[in-house]
C-alpha positions as CSV (number, residue, x, y, z in Angstrom):
1,M,0.0,0.0,0.0
2,A,1.5,3.3,-1.1
3,K,2.0,5.9,1.7
4,I,1.5,9.6,1.6
5,S,2.3,12.1,4.3
6,I,0.2,15.3,4.8
7,L,1.9,18.1,6.8
8,G,-1.1,20.1,8.1
9,C,-4.4,18.2,8.5
10,G,-6.7,21.2,8.8
11,W,-9.6,22.5,6.8
12,L,-8.3,21.0,3.6
13,G,-5.7,18.5,4.8
14,L,-8.1,16.3,6.8
15,P,-10.8,15.8,4.1
16,L,-8.0,15.3,1.6
17,A,-6.6,12.5,3.8
18,K,-10.0,10.9,3.9
19,A,-10.2,11.0,0.1
20,L,-6.7,9.4,-0.2
21,L,-7.7,6.6,2.2
22,K,-10.7,5.8,0.0
23,K,-8.3,5.6,-2.9
24,G,-6.3,2.9,-1.1
25,F,-3.4,5.0,0.2
26,S,-2.0,4.7,3.7
27,V,-1.8,8.3,5.1
28,N,0.4,9.9,7.8
29,G,-1.2,13.1,9.0
30,S,0.2,15.9,11.1
31,T,-1.3,18.4,13.5
32,T,0.0,20.9,15.9
33,S,-2.8,20.3,18.4
34,S,-2.6,17.3,20.8
35,E,-6.4,17.5,21.1
36,K,-6.7,16.7,17.4
37,I,-4.6,13.5,17.5
38,S,-7.7,11.4,18.3
39,V,-9.6,13.0,15.4
40,L,-7.0,12.0,12.9
41,E,-6.7,8.5,14.4
42,N,-10.5,8.0,14.3
43,A,-10.5,9.1,10.6
44,G,-8.1,6.2,9.8
45,L,-4.8,8.2,9.6
46,H,-1.5,7.6,11.3
47,P,-1.4,10.7,13.5
48,F,1.7,12.8,14.3
49,L,2.1,15.8,16.5
50,I,4.6,18.0,14.6
51,N,5.4,21.6,15.0
52,V,8.0,23.7,13.3
53,I,9.3,26.2,15.8
54,L,11.1,29.5,15.1
55,S,12.5,31.4,18.0
56,P,12.6,35.1,16.8
57,V,16.1,36.6,16.7
58,E,16.4,40.2,15.6
59,G,18.1,40.5,12.2
60,S,18.1,36.7,11.5
61,L,15.8,33.8,10.6
62,G,15.7,32.8,14.2
63,N,16.6,29.5,15.8
64,K,14.9,26.7,13.8
65,S,13.7,23.4,15.1
66,V,11.1,20.8,14.5
67,S,9.3,19.2,17.3
68,G,7.9,15.7,17.0
69,I,9.1,12.5,15.3
70,I,9.2,13.9,11.8
71,E,11.6,11.2,10.6
72,T,8.9,8.6,11.3
73,F,6.2,10.9,9.8
74,L,8.1,10.9,6.5
75,Q,9.3,7.3,6.7
76,E,8.3,5.1,3.7
77,S,6.3,7.9,2.1
78,N,6.9,8.6,-1.5
79,T,4.8,11.8,-1.6
80,L,4.6,14.7,0.9
81,I,1.8,17.3,0.8
82,I,2.7,20.5,2.5
83,D,-0.5,22.4,3.5
84,I,0.6,24.8,6.2
85,P,-0.4,28.4,5.3
86,P,1.6,31.4,6.5
87,K,0.5,33.0,9.7
88,L,1.3,36.6,9.0
89,R,-1.7,38.4,10.6
90,G,-2.0,39.6,14.1
91,P,0.8,40.0,16.7
92,N,2.2,36.5,16.4
93,K,3.6,36.7,12.9
94,E,5.8,33.8,11.8
95,N,8.7,33.4,9.4
96,F,7.1,31.0,6.9
97,V,10.2,30.7,4.7
98,G,12.2,29.8,7.8
99,K,9.7,27.0,8.5
100,I,10.2,25.5,5.0
101,E,14.0,25.8,5.4
102,S,13.7,23.8,8.6
103,L,11.8,21.0,7.0
104,I,14.0,20.6,3.9
105,P,16.9,18.7,5.6
106,F,14.4,16.1,7.0
107,I,12.8,15.7,3.6
108,E,16.2,15.3,1.9
109,K,17.1,12.4,4.2
110,S,13.7,10.7,3.8
111,S,12.1,8.4,1.2
112,V,10.1,11.3,-0.2
113,E,10.5,11.8,-4.0
114,N,7.5,14.1,-4.7
115,I,6.1,17.1,-3.0
116,I,2.8,19.0,-3.5
117,F,3.2,22.5,-2.0
118,V,-0.1,24.3,-1.4
119,S,0.4,28.0,-2.3
120,S,-1.8,30.9,-3.3
121,T,-2.6,33.1,-6.3
122,S,-1.6,36.0,-4.0
123,V,1.9,35.5,-5.5
124,Y,0.8,37.4,-8.6
125,G,-0.4,40.6,-6.8
126,E,-3.2,42.5,-8.3
127,Q,-3.5,43.8,-11.9
128,N,-6.3,44.0,-14.4
129,E,-5.0,41.1,-16.5
130,I,-5.6,37.5,-17.3
131,V,-3.0,35.6,-15.2
132,T,-1.4,32.3,-16.2
133,E,1.4,30.2,-14.7
134,E,3.8,32.1,-16.9
135,S,2.8,35.5,-15.6
136,P,5.5,37.4,-13.6
137,L,5.3,37.0,-9.8
138,N,4.6,40.4,-8.2
139,P,3.2,39.8,-4.7
140,D,2.0,42.9,-2.8
141,T,1.4,41.2,0.6
142,E,3.9,39.7,3.0
143,S,2.1,36.4,2.8
144,G,2.5,36.4,-1.0
145,K,6.2,37.3,-0.8
146,Q,7.0,34.5,1.6
147,L,5.0,32.0,-0.5
148,V,7.1,32.9,-3.5
149,A,10.3,32.4,-1.6
150,A,9.0,29.1,-0.2
151,E,8.0,27.9,-3.7
152,Q,11.5,28.7,-5.0
153,L,13.2,26.9,-2.1
154,L,11.4,23.7,-2.8
155,Q,11.4,23.8,-6.6
156,S,15.1,24.5,-6.8
157,N,16.0,21.5,-4.7
158,D,17.1,18.5,-6.8
159,N,16.6,15.9,-4.1
160,F,12.9,15.8,-4.8
161,K,10.3,16.9,-7.4
162,T,7.9,19.7,-6.3
163,T,4.6,20.6,-7.8
164,V,3.3,24.0,-6.7
165,L,-0.5,24.4,-6.5
166,R,-1.7,28.0,-6.3
167,F,-5.2,28.1,-5.0
168,G,-7.6,31.1,-5.2
169,G,-10.0,31.9,-2.4
170,L,-11.1,28.7,-0.6
171,I,-14.7,28.0,0.0
172,G,-16.7,25.0,1.3
173,E,-20.1,24.2,2.7
174,E,-19.2,26.0,6.0
175,R,-16.7,28.4,4.7
176,H,-17.6,31.4,2.4
177,P,-16.3,35.0,2.2
178,V,-19.8,36.3,1.9
179,K,-20.3,35.6,5.6
180,F,-17.5,38.0,6.3
181,L,-18.7,40.6,3.8
182,A,-22.5,40.5,4.7
183,G,-23.8,43.8,5.9
184,R,-20.5,45.7,5.3
185,E,-20.5,48.9,3.4
186,N,-18.1,50.9,1.1
187,I,-16.3,47.8,-0.1
188,D,-13.7,48.4,-2.8
189,N,-13.3,46.7,-6.2
190,P,-16.9,45.9,-7.0
191,D,-16.1,45.1,-10.7
192,A,-13.1,42.9,-10.0
193,P,-13.7,39.2,-11.0
194,I,-13.9,36.5,-8.3
195,N,-11.2,33.8,-8.2
196,L,-12.6,31.1,-5.9
197,I,-12.4,27.4,-5.6
198,H,-14.5,24.8,-3.7
199,Q,-12.9,22.4,-1.3
200,E,-14.1,19.5,-3.4
201,D,-12.2,20.7,-6.4
202,C,-9.1,21.4,-4.3
203,I,-9.1,17.7,-3.3
204,G,-10.0,16.5,-6.8
205,I,-7.0,18.4,-8.4
206,I,-4.6,17.0,-5.8
207,L,-5.8,13.5,-6.5
208,K,-5.3,14.1,-10.3
209,I,-1.8,15.3,-9.8
210,I,-0.9,12.2,-7.9
211,Q,-2.8,9.9,-10.3
212,N,-1.1,11.5,-13.4
213,D,2.4,11.8,-11.8
214,S,2.4,15.5,-12.6
215,W,5.6,16.5,-10.8
216,N,7.9,19.5,-11.2
217,E,4.8,21.5,-12.4
218,T,3.0,24.7,-11.3
219,F,-0.7,24.9,-11.5
220,N,-3.2,27.8,-10.9
221,A,-6.3,26.3,-9.2
222,V,-9.3,28.5,-9.5
223,T,-12.8,27.6,-10.7
224,P,-13.3,29.1,-14.2
225,F,-16.2,31.2,-13.1
226,H,-15.5,34.9,-12.8
227,P,-18.5,37.2,-12.3
228,S,-17.9,40.6,-10.7
229,R,-17.5,40.7,-6.9
230,S,-20.6,42.9,-6.5
231,T,-22.8,40.6,-8.7
232,Y,-21.6,37.4,-7.1
233,Y,-21.7,38.4,-3.5
234,A,-25.1,40.1,-3.8
235,Q,-26.6,36.8,-5.3
236,K,-24.8,34.6,-2.7
237,A,-26.0,36.8,0.2
238,A,-29.6,36.5,-1.1
239,D,-29.1,32.7,-1.4
240,L,-28.0,32.5,2.2
241,N,-30.5,35.0,3.5
242,L,-27.8,37.4,4.6
243,V,-27.6,41.2,4.4
244,S,-26.2,42.1,1.0
245,P,-22.8,43.9,1.1
246,K,-22.6,47.3,-0.4
247,F,-19.7,48.2,-2.7
248,N,-18.0,51.5,-3.5
249,H,-18.4,52.2,-7.2
250,K,-16.7,55.5,-7.2
251,N,-13.1,54.2,-7.6
252,T,-11.7,52.1,-10.4
253,S,-11.8,48.4,-9.7
254,V,-8.6,46.4,-9.8
255,G,-8.4,42.6,-10.0
256,K,-6.8,39.8,-12.0
257,T,-8.6,36.9,-13.7
258,I,-6.8,33.6,-13.0
259,S,-6.7,31.3,-16.0
260,T,-7.0,27.6,-15.2
261,N,-6.4,26.4,-18.8
262,K,-3.3,24.5,-17.8
263,I,-5.2,22.4,-15.2
264,E,-8.0,21.6,-17.6
265,T,-5.6,20.6,-20.4
266,I,-2.5,19.1,-18.8
267,L,-4.4,17.4,-16.0
268,N,-7.6,16.9,-18.0
269,Y,-9.5,18.0,-14.9
270,T,-13.2,18.8,-15.0
271,F,-14.4,21.0,-12.1
272,T,-17.2,19.5,-10.0
273,K,-18.3,22.9,-8.6
274,P,-18.2,25.1,-11.8
275,N,-20.6,27.8,-10.6
276,L,-19.8,28.0,-6.9
């Protein structure tokens, strides 16, 4: 039975692990919460408590260490899925690039040959253009900048093959940005296109990458459905019986349109939630 390790069994990682188990894989799953170990175990995973720790040191990357038996977590796994998003909001900001640097020596010494790194379309910044995987990277947020650096660290390493998966805004049955926007006023960029993707398609695309052995690739992963923000969120608020958000139409809207032509052609993937 082939084994896959998932670093980060959260909102996406845990249902992904369950989907892999149904496909016949053995799955090692990590969490940073001791309370969640039983959740992973009950789902059929081999659970591991793993945390990458960076002690801040002014003017440096900090003291890097990994807690937990990461060697066993990676043992006998051919594929590693890294799904640990940068935590760069609030007072406890982290050095995400330093975290990836800490992990690489363990991966190099393991049986892992292939990596899927979950990234974000924030690496492109904002512009009124159609964006493909060949578009220049121009992140305008700290999160986007650190994701670019992390992508490059992994893809430049010859000890393994890394496929980067750049997701747009993540939605699911219990997770939708309209819940945050409902009732708000004076919201910018009403005419900008949406670039969202449903959890089911996130999982479906990862399964396709593994099935097709699509390694050393970069894919944009956004549902090819791009109505304007104002149109989409007004309709979605009505569908969910929420107060419709109000947008500011005085200023010019800025927003990219993410092309997913590569996923549809190279992976031959058909989206299961095309209209969100």
